[in-house]
N, C-alpha and C positions, 0 to 999 in steps of 0.2 A: 682778603685771600692770603693762597700759600708760594714759597715761594719757594724753588728748585734751585735746585745745581748740577748739571749739564755737560758731561763732557763731548767734544767731539772728535771722531777719531778718521783721517779722509784719505781718499787716495790719492796723491797730489795732481798722480801723473797723468790719472782723469780729466781732468781742469783742462776743457774747452777755453785756453789763454786766447779767444777772436774775445768776447764777454766778456777781458779783464776791463774793464773803463782808467783810464784818470781822473784825479779825484785834487785839488790846490795840495794837498803834501804825500798823496804819492800812486802809487796804481792798484785796484782797492778790486775784488769779485765778491758776490754778492751768493752767498747760502742761500740754505732755503732748509730746517727743521723739523725733523718729525717727527709724534714724541705725543709715544705713554704711556704714563705717571701708571699706570692700571696694566700693566702688561709686559712680561722680559722673552728674549727673542732663546734658542736655547744657550747660547753666550753670553744674558742678559744684558743686551740692548734693549732701549725701550721706543727705538726710532732710528732715521737715517737720514739719509742729509744729502738735499742735493744739492747744482749749483744754477743757481737762478737764471735767467737767461731775461734777455730787454723786449721790451715789446713785442717791437718789431721779430723779433726773432721766437715770441710767443702765438702773436697773430700768424706766422707762419707755417706754425706744426711744432716748432720742432721741441721736444723734453730737456729738459738742464739731464745733466749725467746722473748720478747714486751714484757720489765721494764719495758715501765711507755714514759709517754710524752713528749714533747717538744714546749715552747710557746718562742715566739716571740717577748720579751716588749722594747726592744730598735731598733733604727731604724736611720742613718743617711745614708741623701740618698745622690747617688753619685751631684757632684756641674755639670751642664749643660754648655755641654761647649759652646767656646765663637767661634759665629761665624766667619767660613773664611774669607769668601767673599760675602759682603752685592749688593743684585741686585740689577739694577738700577730702580729707582726713571721715571715715568712723570708724567707730566701736561692729564691733561684729554685735556683743551682745545686746548693746540700745540698739540697734537697729533691730532688732528680731523682735525687743522690746514692741517698737511701733510700727511697725509691717500690723496691718486689718486685718490679715487672714491667719 
């Protein structure tokens, strides 16, 4: 599995504060990032960031606002797999001598 580094850039004025929730150690906002590592837009972004809404809001048909963009700034490519078996090699001269036609 490969690893990627992603930078998120959001417009905080678009946050729907009704969906900020209280946790044990502070107030939280859940975001969702949609990332396509193989494609970039005209600004070098690889996707978008949306605000995740509560299940009740989603069930009511609401959609989270698009808050900004996501950009892959670092990628670690997966290591190539070692070949499991090598194909036999043939010498063309030997092959020609053994051919019955």
